[in-house]
ZAMARGU-4260 file (C-alpha; in steps of 0.2 Angstrom, whole numbers, plus 5000, padded with zeros to 4 digits):
<rodrens>
0) 5000/5000/5000 | 5007/5017/4995 | 5008/5030/5008 | 4999/5046/5007 | 5008/5059/4997
5) 5016/5072/5008 | 5009/5090/5004 | 5020/5104/5000 | 5019/5121/5006 | 5013/5127/4988
10) 4998/5116/4991 | 4992/5126/5005 | 4996/5144/4999 | 4982/5155/4994 | 4983/5168/4980
15) 4987/5185/4986 | 4972/5197/4984 | 4967/5214/4990 | 4960/5207/5006 | 4976/5198/5011
20) 4987/5213/5006 | 4976/5224/5018 | 4978/5212/5032 | 4997/5212/5030 | 4998/5230/5029
25) 4987/5232/5044 | 4998/5220/5054 | 5013/5231/5049 | 5005/5248/5054 | 4997/5242/5070
30) 5013/5232/5077 | 5023/5242/5090 | 5035/5227/5094 | 5042/5212/5084 | 5054/5198/5085
35) 5070/5202/5075 | 5081/5187/5070 | 5098/5188/5062 | 5114/5178/5062 | 5126/5179/5076
40) 5142/5187/5072 | 5153/5174/5079 | 5143/5158/5078 | 5132/5160/5063 | 5118/5153/5074
45) 5101/5162/5072 | 5099/5175/5085 | 5082/5182/5090 | 5076/5196/5101 | 5061/5207/5104
50) 5062/5225/5098 | 5051/5240/5097 | 5046/5245/5080 | 5037/5258/5069 | 5035/5259/5050
55) 5041/5273/5039 | 5030/5281/5026 | 5032/5268/5013 | 5028/5253/5026 | 5046/5247/5029
60) 5049/5241/5047 | 5061/5252/5057 | 5069/5250/5074 | 5081/5257/5086 | 5095/5247/5094
65) 5111/5250/5103 | 5129/5246/5097 | 5130/5236/5113 | 5118/5224/5107 | 5123/5208/5099
70) 5111/5212/5084 | 5120/5228/5080 | 5136/5220/5075 | 5128/5205/5068 | 5118/5216/5056
75) 5133/5226/5051 | 5142/5210/5046 | 5127/5202/5037 | 5111/5212/5034 | 5100/5197/5031
80) 5086/5196/5044 | 5068/5192/5047 | 5055/5201/5058 | 5040/5192/5065 | 5024/5203/5068
85) 5008/5199/5076 | 4995/5207/5088 | 4989/5192/5098 | 4971/5193/5105 | 4962/5181/5117
90) 4964/5163/5117 | 4977/5153/5106 | 4990/5165/5099 | 4992/5154/5084 | 4974/5157/5080
95) 4978/5176/5076 | 4986/5183/5061 | 5005/5185/5061 | 5018/5188/5047 | 5036/5186/5045
100) 5045/5199/5034 | 5062/5194/5026 | 5074/5207/5020 | 5090/5217/5023 | 5093/5229/5038
105) 5101/5245/5034 | 5107/5258/5046 | 5098/5275/5043 | 5111/5288/5041 | 5103/5302/5031
110) 5099/5316/5043 | 5082/5320/5035 | 5077/5302/5034 | 5082/5299/5052 | 5073/5314/5058
115) 5057/5307/5050 | 5059/5290/5056 | 5063/5296/5073 | 5047/5306/5074 | 5036/5291/5069
120) 5045/5280/5081 | 5044/5292/5096 | 5025/5294/5093 | 5023/5275/5097 | 5037/5274/5110
125) 5038/5291/5119 | 5049/5284/5133 | 5063/5281/5120 | 5065/5299/5120 | 5076/5296/5135
130) 5090/5288/5125 | 5085/5290/5106 | 5099/5302/5103 | 5113/5294/5113 | 5128/5291/5102
135) 5128/5272/5103 | 5110/5271/5097 | 5105/5270/5079 | 5089/5268/5068 | 5088/5253/5056
140) 5076/5250/5042 | 5072/5232/5035 | 5071/5233/5016 | 5057/5221/5013 | 5061/5207/5000
145) 5047/5195/5004 | 5034/5190/5018 | 5025/5175/5024 | 5007/5179/5030 | 4997/5168/5041
150) 4980/5175/5042 | 4973/5161/5053 | 4969/5142/5050 | 4970/5139/5031 | 4975/5156/5026
155) 4993/5156/5021 | 5001/5168/5009 | 5018/5171/5001 | 5020/5190/4997 | 5033/5201/4987
160) 5039/5218/4992 | 5027/5225/4980 | 5012/5218/4990 | 5018/5227/5006 | 5028/5243/5002
165) 5018/5258/4996 | 5027/5268/4982 | 5020/5286/4978 | 5025/5302/4970 | 5018/5311/4986
170) 5029/5302/4999 | 5041/5316/5001 | 5027/5329/5003 | 5018/5319/5016 | 5034/5316/5026
175) 5036/5335/5027 | 5017/5338/5031 | 5014/5323/5043 | 5019/5331/5060 | 5008/5347/5056
180) 4993/5337/5051 | 4994/5325/5066 | 4996/5339/5078 | 4981/5349/5070 | 4970/5333/5071
185) 4974/5329/5089 | 4973/5347/5095 | 4957/5353/5085 | 4948/5337/5079 | 4949/5325/5093
190) 4930/5321/5091 | 4934/5316/5072 | 4947/5304/5077 | 4935/5296/5090 | 4922/5294/5076
195) 4935/5286/5064 | 4941/5275/5078 | 4924/5269/5083 | 4916/5267/5066 | 4930/5264/5053
200) 4943/5255/5064 | 4932/5244/5074 | 4938/5252/5091 | 4928/5257/5106 | 4929/5272/5118
205) 4934/5290/5116 | 4951/5298/5119 | 4960/5291/5103 | 4974/5301/5096 | 4982/5301/5079
210) 5000/5294/5078 | 5004/5296/5060 | 4998/5296/5042 | 5003/5289/5026 | 4997/5288/5008
215) 4984/5275/5012 | 4978/5279/5030 | 4981/5284/5048 | 4987/5276/5063 | 4978/5279/5080
220) 4982/5275/5098 | 4973/5275/5115 | 4978/5266/5132 | 4990/5254/5125 | 4980/5249/5110
225) 4985/5253/5092 | 4973/5255/5077 | 4972/5258/5059 | 4960/5267/5048 | 4961/5266/5029
230) 4957/5280/5017 | 4944/5276/5003 | 4957/5279/4990 | 4976/5282/4992 | 4981/5300/4992
235) 4988/5305/4975 | 4990/5324/4978 | 4997/5331/4994 | 4985/5346/4991 | 4971/5334/4995
240) 4976/5329/5012 | 4963/5340/5021 | 4949/5334/5009 | 4953/5316/5012 | 4953/5318/5030
245) 4936/5327/5029 | 4929/5314/5018 | 4935/5300/5031 | 4927/5309/5045 | 4910/5311/5035
250) 4911/5292/5031 | 4914/5288/5050 | 4900/5300/5055 | 4888/5292/5043 | 4893/5274/5048
255) 4889/5279/5066 | 4872/5286/5062 | 4867/5270/5053 | 4874/5257/5065
</rodrens>
């Protein structure tokens, strides 16, 4: 009697579609910590550690580590790494979506680039302000090459960088505008952020704050919980940022009135 044919990974992979891309990007934007794995400088053995993370405007994972850590020297010698993201909920952690991103980690040395990543990182990790500018600390970016998404039982996907990284001609403009837009929304439109959180991001309660924005949506936060709300369409003109946020607020208000 012949034994059963062993299934290969390709047998269980699903075709990447807009829904799986949205799930993957939501995981990236909501995650504030991750497991980083690289190769030990001396032994070559996989070395894993938990790190705080943020995303840049395009969606690359960024993190801050000290030269005193084993990972710093390891990544300088060999930039290959992987980052495991996930936001566990109640019950079995394996029942919740998680994703491993594979790529090369590069230290961020350009001053303008570093300042932007610094601001986005500190919005999620304000206590890091105590040491973020110490001489032995540096920001790194994982240049995404591919990713493995597990969206739950029977929902496995292999993704390319193009599925996760958002390219746009307005990226540079949004980087310059972001801090001002975020401050304005938090100071003058806190009620709108609550509407968006409650009715578009599936979150409860008031007191939500906007952490950042990008071409495709906004990141929000309250009491240790991170959320994500998506624009109806990506921003294609930086002059339209205000109208996009107004439309998002109207949509949230309408969704609330019909709930």
